[in-house]
N, C-alpha and C positions, 0 to 999 in steps of 0.2 A: 210284190210280185202280183201281177195282175191276172186274174183267174182265166184270161186268152194266155198268157205264158204260162200258169201252170198245166193247162190243159193240154197245150205243146208239150212240154215235159213230159208228162206222164205217158200220152200216146206215143214220145221218140223212144222211153225208156222198154214202154212193150214193144214197139217194133225192133229195137236193136237189140235185145235178148237171145237169147239161143232158143228159148222155148218157144213154138209157133203160136202167132194168133191168128184167133179166130172171129168171125163177124161176131159172134153175141158176145166177145170178152168188151171189141172196141164199143159195142151198143151198151155195156152195162158201165163202160166209164163214162159214155157220154149222158147215161143217165142222170148222172149229177150235175150236170151241166145245163142251162138256157141258151141253145144256140139257134142263132139269128143272124140272118144272111143281109147286110147292109150293102146297097151299092153305091158306086162312087156320086151320082147323080142326088142320093138322100146325103151325102157327107155333105157338099157342096152346093145343098139348099139351101141352109140359114146364112152361108156366107152370099150367097147369092141374091137375096132378101134383103140383107142388112146393106148392101150396097147400092139397090134399089130405091130403099127408104134413104139413104144418104144423097140420094140424086134427085130424087123428089125435094128432099128438103134443102138443096142447093139452089133447084128452081124457086121454090117459094122464100127466099131470101136469108136464109138463117146464115150467123154470121161463120167463120171459118173459123173461129175459137169456138162456138158452138157445136157444128159440126163436126171435129177435134174430141170433141169431150164426148159426144154421142158415139162418133165410132170406138173410142176407145172403151166405152164402157159396152157396148156391145161386142166385141170381139172379144173381151175378158168373159162375156155370159157365153159366147159360141166355144171359146176353148173347154168352157169346164159341162157343157152341155151336147154338145156333139149329136146333135141328133134332129131330123128335118123340120121345120115351124109346123107343119099338120101336126106331127107327133109329143109336143112339148105341153105338157101340162103344169097345172096351178102348183102340183106337187114338185114341178122340178124345180119353177122358181124360187118357192119357200126355200127348197136344197141350197139354192146358190145364195139365198140373201142371209141364210144359216153361216156359210161358209166365208161368207162376208163379213159378217160381225164376229163370228167367235175363233175362224185361220187368220183370216186377216187382221182382225180386229179393227176394223175400222168404224169410225163413231156414229153415231145415228145421222149426225149431218149428212158425212158420208155415203151413209146406207140411201136414204133417202135418194141424193141425186141421182143414185144407179137406180131405184124404184123408178124415179121419174121418168131416167129415159127406156127402160124397159116399157113402161107403160105407154109410153109416148110410141114405140117402136111399134109395140103389138095391135095400140088402140088403130094406127095407120095398115095396119096387117089386115085386121077386122074391117076396116073401112073400103079399104081396096080389094075386099072378097077373096084376100090370098089365104087366109085361113077359115072355119066356121067357128069356131067358137075363142071368145080373147081368154087364154087363162090367166091374164093379168087382172080381170072385174073384182075377184075374189081376194085380191094384194089390195090391204088396206093402208094407206099411207102411216110412216111413223109418230106418235104424240113426242116432238120433240120440246124438251123445255130449254127453248131461245134464252130466255131469260138468264138461267144458270150459266148455258152453252158461253153465253158473252160474257161470264164474270172473269177481269182481267187478273192474271198473278198479281200480287202484292210484292213489294219488294222484297220483304223477306220468301216469298218463295220463289221469284228468278233468283236469287241469289242459293238457294238450296238447289235448283234447276242449273245452273252453272255450276256448282259442287260436284254435281252425277257426271260433270264431263268428263272423256278419262284420256280426250287427245286433244291436237290442238285442230283437226279437220271439227270434229263437235265443237270446240271451245270457239272456232270461228263462224261456225254455222248459227250456233246458238244467238252470237254477240249480234252478227248482221243481218240477222231477222228483229230481235228484241230492239235494235236501233233504228234501223230503216224502216218499217212498217212495210216492208214489200209482200208481196202476195207471191205463194209456194211456186205459182209458174214463172213468175218474173225473176224469182233467184234462179230457178233450174235454168234460162235462158242466158244468161249472163254468163261471159270470157273473163277471167283474170285481169285480162288486159283492157277491158271496158272501163276498170276503176280509175279515178283522178284519185291518186294518193295525197297528193299535196291538200287538196282541199276537202277531203275523205267525202267526193262526190261519184256519182256515178246516173246514167240515163238508161231507165228501164221502157219498156215496150209494154203498157197494161191496156188493161180493157177496149176493145172498139178499136186497136194497135194504136191508141194514142200514145205518143211517147212524153215521158215527166222527167225531172232529177229529181234523185233522193241521195240523203248523206246517210254516215253511218258515223257512229262515234269513235274516240280514239281508241278505247279499247279493244274495238271489231278492226280498226285498221289495224295494230298490236297482232291479235290472233293470228288475222288473212295474212299478215307479213310472217309470222311465224309458221302459220300451216304450209306455206308458199315454201318458204326455205327446207321444210321437210319432208314434204311432199316426192316422187321419184318423178313426175313429169303429166302431160294433161294443160289443155290450155282451159278447162271449163272453169269458172271459179269455184267450183266443187267438182271432185270427182273421182271417179273408181279410184279402190288401193291397188288392184290390176290392170298391168296392161293390157289394154292401150292405152287405161287411165280415163274413159269416156267418160264425158260429164256426167254427172245424175243426175237423173229424171225425177220427175214428182214424188212417183210412190217410196224412191230408196231413199230422199230426205224425211219424208214423212215416217218411215222405218227409223231412221236413225233417230227422229226428235223422239218417239213411240219409246225406243229405249232406253233414251235418258229419260223420260217421263217415268218407266219402271223402275229406274235405279233411286231416283229421286223420293218417291213414294211418296208425293205429296196430297195425294188422296181426291185426286182430280188427273183426268186425264190431257197432256199438256200437246198441243198438235202446232203446226207451224201459223194456222191462221190467229190461234189465240196469244201466240208471241206478238202479233199483227193489233190485235186488241187491245195487250199488253201495253204498246206503244203508244198507239191512240189515247189510250185511257191515264198513262203516266202525263204525257205531254198538255194532255187538258188539266190536271193534276197541278202543272206545274207552270201553270198559269196562261200557255202557248194559246194563239187565235186561233181560234176554231175553223177559219177562213184559209190557214196556214196550215192548219193540219186536213184539210179538203184535199188542198192540193198535193201534200205530201203521198198523201193513199190514195190520190188520182180517183177519188169521187167528183163524178160530175153534179150528182145535188149532194147537196151543202145537209140535207135532211138525214143522209144515210151517215154523214160524218156525227149530226145529232143525236144519233143514238148512244154512241160514247160519253154522251155530256149529261145524258137522261143517266147514266150507270154511275154516274162520281155523288154517289148522294152524300157522302159525307164532306165532298168538297164543297159542294153547295149547302151546307151547316155550316162547316167553317167560313165561308164569305160570310154568311146570314150577319152570323154572331161577330164578325170583324166588321161589316159596314153596319150594321144595323140592328144587330140585339143588345149594343152594350147600353 
């Protein structure tokens, strides 16, 4: 129960009782609360500023995907903050970041994307002189261990992760992510009928609205078919368990993978992008050409794909011993 609801109940109980209520009684009750009046204009102020910012960035040429991400992050912040921009403090933002980490359990890399969105937004507000002080100035970027964050699952860890799945939806999701190398957003946008089960392929739309064909494993096809046979409806590749069986949004998919990760107890947090890393690393270690992996992952620059090659130090050692070290 919120403080507002609690106060309303107390006042209602006082006024509906048989004993007459005096102004002094009401004043004593109100003394226990801090009461402020918020106008409709104040409630709508942050919403208005967010849309002004998105409009300005659209004119500046930001891609639709980037704008959508900014919008999602800023609307999440607005839902939690409910204050006009002029009254938002550094402590408000720190509290929101704490909420994202401790309640929503976002990884540091995801937390940093939210911080980046807020920094860009409040920086724009300050530059446009819509706020006097930028509350993000004392919010520092997180120190992210990128090397550790990119550590792929080993074969054993992937098997333990599979064993932690409880139903066909979870099994199909894990197998599809781990064998296709798709991004989270790409999976969320797919419908079941998009799949070509005969050759285990599907066309996905990646960054920059570029289409590419990806493939999935025999095991993924079997789990997808079992999942389709047992679910009650819906057209999405992965859908809600409740009517109208809407397609799972990225955040819902993240929560499912997080739950599996907690049950698997691998000593590391598994997220959808880590399964993409695992796909790329295993493909490299199996001898797949890096240019083929680049195409499957949808990387524009092969240098991005070669990050995975740098991770496979054990394979480098094996290749050295095989061809040079004997």
